[in-house]
N, C-alpha and C positions, 0 to 999 in steps of 0.2 A: 755814766756821764757825770760831769761835775754839776752841782746845783749851786755853785758859788754865787752869792748875791741874789738868789731867788727868794721870793716871799711866798710862803705856802701856808694856807689856812686849813687847819685840820678840824673837822667837825666830828663830834662823837655823839651818837644816840644810845638809848638805853638797852643795849644787848650785852649778853655775857662776854662776847668777843672784845668788848671795850677794854678789858684788862690787858690786851695785847698791844694797844696803841702807843703806850710809852716807848716800846721797842721801835716802832715806826718813827716816832718823833726823834728819838736818839739817832737813828740811821740817817734821817734827813738832815739833822744838824751836823752830823759828822761829814756829810757830803757837801757842806757849805751853805745850806739854806738857813734862812731865818723863819721860825715857825711860831705861829700863834694858834690858840685853841679856843673853840667855842663848843658848848655842850648843851644837851637837854638836862633838865633836873635829874631825870632817872639815870642818865649815864654815870653820874657821880655816885650811884649805888654800887657800881662795878669797878670804878677806878677813882682814886682820891684826887681831889683838886690840888693838894700839895704835890703829889707825884707829877701831875701834868705841868704844874708851874715850874717845878724843879728841872724837868727834862727839856722844857721849851725855853725857860728863862724869862717867861712873861706871865702876867696874870691871866687867869682863865675867864673868858666871857661866858657867863652862865645865866644871867638875869637881865632882862631888858631894862628894868627899872632900878637896878642896883645903884646906890649913891656913889660907889667907889669906881664905877666905870671910867676909863680914861677919857672917853668922849661921851657926850650926852646921847649921841646916835651911833653907838658902836656897830650896830648892824649895817650901817651905811659906810662908816669909816673903814671897817675891816675889808669889805669887798674892794674898796678903792685902793687899799694898801697891798692886797695880795696879787700875785701873778696867776694863781690857780687855787682851787679849793677841792679837798677830798673829804667825803663823809664816810667814816668807817668806825664801827659798823653802821650801815644804814638799815634801820628796822623797817618793818612793814608800815608802821605808823608814820614814820617820816617820809617814806616813799610815797605813800598815799596822799599825805598832806602836800608834798611838793607838786605832785601831778595835778592836784586840785587847786593849787595856788593859795593854800592855807598857810598863814604865818602867825603863830600864836605863842612863840617862845624865842629864846635867844638864837637857837640854831636855825629854826625855820624862817625867822625874819631875816637872818643873815643870808640864807639860801635864796630867799625871794629877791633880795637886793643884788645878789651875785649872779643869778641865773641868766640875766640878759647881757652880762658884760664879760665874764671870765670863764675859762674852762673849768668844768666841774667833773669830778670822778665820784661815782657812787658805788659803794661796796656792800651789796645786800647781805644780810645775815638774819636768818629766821628759820623756823621749822619748815620742813619740806611741804607740809600741807598748807601752810600760809603762803609759801612761794607759788604753789600751784593754784591758789585761789584765783578765779577768773578776774576779780576786781584788781588783784595785785598784778596779774599779767597785763591787764589793760593799762594800769599805771606805768608799768615798765615800758610798754609800747609807746605810750604818750611821751615819756621822758626821752626815750631813744630817738624820737622824732625831732628833738630840739638840737640844733646844730652844735652847740658847745658842751653838750652833756654826754658822758659815756657811763653807761650802767654796766658794771662788770657782771659776769656770770658767777653765781655762788658756786663754791666747791662742793663736792660730794664727800661724805664721810659721816663719822659719828656726830650726832647733834646733841645739844644740851639736855634734851628730854630722854636721851638714852637710845633712841632709834638711829638708824642709818639712812641717809638720803641726801638730797640736794638742798643746801641751805646754809652751809658753813661759809663764814667770811673767807675770802681768798687769803692766802698766806702773805706775810709781810713783804717778801721779795716780789710777789706779784703786784702788790699795792705800790711799791716804790717804782716798779717798771711802768705802771700806768701813770704815775705822777710824772715821770721823766718823759713819757710819750706826750702827755698833755702840754709839756713845756717845750717840745721840740717842733721846729718849723717843718711843715709837711712838704719837703722838697722832692719827695718821691711819690707824692699822691698820684694815684691812677696807674702806677707802674707795677709790673709783676716781676719779682726777682727770684731767681733760682739759686740756692746756696747748697753746697755739699759740705759735710762736716764729719769729723771723727775718723776712725780707722775702718779698714775692711778686714774681714776674717775669711781666710781661704782654707776650706776644709781639707784636712789631710786624711783623717779616718773618722770613725764615729765619735771619738773622744778628744781629738786634737785638731788644731788649726794653726796656720801661720798668720801673724799679724804684726803690728808695730805699736809704738808707745803713744800714739795720738789719743787725747782725751776728749776732743771735740770742743774745747773751751773757746777757741778762736772762732770757729764756724758759728757757734751758737751766739757769741757776742755780735758777729756780723748780722745774723738773722734778726736779733732784737734791735740792733741799730737801724736796720732798714725798715722794720715794722714801725719803730718810733717816728720815722720820717714819712710814714703814710703808705708804704709799699705793701702789697699782698705778697707774702713770702712762701715759697715752697722750699722746705728744708729737708733735703735728702740726707739722712743720717745713718752712719754705721753704728755699731754697738757702742753705747756710751752711757754714763750715768747722768749726763747733763739733762736739764729739763727746759721745756718751752714755757716761758712766763706769760706770753701773750698768745693764747690759743685762738683769739678772734682773728688775728691777722697773720699768723704763722701756721701753715699746714705741714705737719711733720710726716715724712714718709720713711719708715724704718726699713733698712736693707742690711744685708750681711756681707755679701761678696762683691768684688769689683764688677762682676758681670751683672748682678742685680742692680748695683748703683748705676751702671751705664744704661740699662734699660729704663730705669726710672728717670734719669736725666733726659734721655732722648724723648720720652713721653711728655715731659714738662717743657722742653726747650722751645718748641714752636709757639707756645703761648707766653713766653717770657721776654721781657725787654732787656734783661741783663742776667748773666750767670756769674757767680763768684765760686770758683772751684777750690774750696779750702780743705777738703778731705784728704787724708793721707791714704791714697789708694795703692794697693799692692801692684807692682809691675809684673810679678810672676805668681803663679798658683801651682800647687802640686797636683799631680794626677791622683785624685782621691781614691781610696779603697773602701769597701763596705765592711771590712773586718779590721779590728784593732791591730795595728802593727806591733808585734811583740819581739822583744829581744831574744834571740836564740842563744843557746849555750855556746860560750866561746866567742860570740860576735863582738867585734870592736868598732865596726863602722856601719853606717847606713847611707845609702845613696838614694836621693830623691829625684824623681823626674819632674821637672817644672816646665810649664808652658806659659806663654805671655798672656796677660789679661787684656781686655778691651781698653783702648786708649780713649778715655772719656773726653779729654781736652781736644784731641785731634778730631774726634767724631763730631763734637759740637762746632768746632772751628770750621770744618769742611761744609757745614750746612748753615753757617751764620749768615743772616741777612744784613743788609746795610743798616737797618734800624735797630740791630741788636748789638749788645756790648758783651764781650767775653773777657773775664778776668781770672787769671790763674794764680796759683801759689807754687813756689819752688823752695824746697828745703835742701840746701847743698852743703857739702863738706869740703869741696875744693873747687877752684876756678869758679867761685860762686856767681859773680856778676856775669861772666861770659856765658856760663851754662844757663842761667836764668833768662838772659836776653835771647839766647839761641832758642830756648824752649818757647818763648813768646812768639818769635818769628815763625818757627816751623809749624806751630799749631794755630796760627791765625788769631792770636789773642790781641786784645786792645791794650792790655796792661798785665803786669805780673808783679806779685809781691814776693820778695826774696826774704826767706828766713835763714838764719845762720846759727848753727850749734856752737859757734865760737863765742857768742855773747852770753855771759852769765845772766840767768833769769829769763832767757828767751827760749822759745821752742816748746817741745812737748811737756805737758804736765804743769807748767807754771801758770800763775794768774797774771803774769806780766809778759810782755813781748817787745821785741825791737826788730823793725823791718825796714826794708827799702822798697819803694814802689818805682817801677820803670814803666813807661808808656811806649806804645808803638810810635809815637811822634818824637821820641827821643828825650822826653822829660824824665827827671829823676827827683825823688823826694825821700829823704831819710827821716824815719820816725823814731824818736828816742825811746828808751826803755820806759814803759808806763803800763798801766793796767790794760788788759786785753779789751776792755770796754772802750777805753779812750783810743786805743790803737784802731779798733773797728771804726770809730767815728772818723779818724784821720784817713783810713783807707777809703772809705766811701767819699770823703771830700776829694781825695786824690784821683779817684777813678771816674767821678761824675762831674767834677768841676770844669 
């Protein structure tokens, strides 16, 4: 999503992961945001003040009593200026202080002022033993009880001490996703959304399968867009290299074949308010064999016996309640609009999103897309070529508005 015109306050405490934060600031600025930075004294042991000032374009607030502060009460003016605040990394020291209401430096006084007014994202980073400390877990529980604060789960992996465990700061793309979520109106709060994404793989023999070119990028963009708006998302995904950035609000279910995807969709549908069927599901599957198909001497042809796969859209459409909404996707190569609208009608959909391979930069594999949305009420909306993240926002606007 675009962060154009947003004011984001980045807090940095004294953990080794502080060296990664200039990358986050650069990404936020590139997305259109204005960024200011406040730090603890120890944070500047891991990342230089000059680096932070250069990537943000503003002086760093690091000392409550510094004579060069732009305002005499910077810890008050910065929370008034910002739309949201993120602290990354958030050390055990800062987490504990915040939960206890202690404000004794530039970062914690700013947090104390910001906590009652603006959304705050905390990105813990510490040793796994410190994270598991009962006092730390109590502090996290306390902070998660505050309406406007989100404490992210630390990632698992190699820690600064050389051991492996839970305590790494979440990656930069996860932090940016959390920032975008904090700045997004929760128009889908309380809703459960089912989304399918990626290709299916239909087994031919022990070493081969039939599939398509889908990467899952559009479906995952939709899942993240719905989660940012407050929905609880069930993402049923075919094989893909895409990753879920918001594991708190997106439950990923991995499947391989069209039949597996259909079973997973049916299981989740009754509890869903809306389904967006974005996956590229095979219409036909081969009659698989348990032995590898080998070319025989002199053989020049191979005939495959195919059977139809379950029609997921039709299955869900036939059981759709009045309070549910079903949205499909259609990728067509001819008679595009007619075929898409016919698919919407015959499968009892409320809307359908038409993809066309005729548009450069749209369709499988690209980071961009260009689509047309048709609704059962006869409305039409053309979405121009843009990033799949922005297309996802437009699709949700088009099918929920």
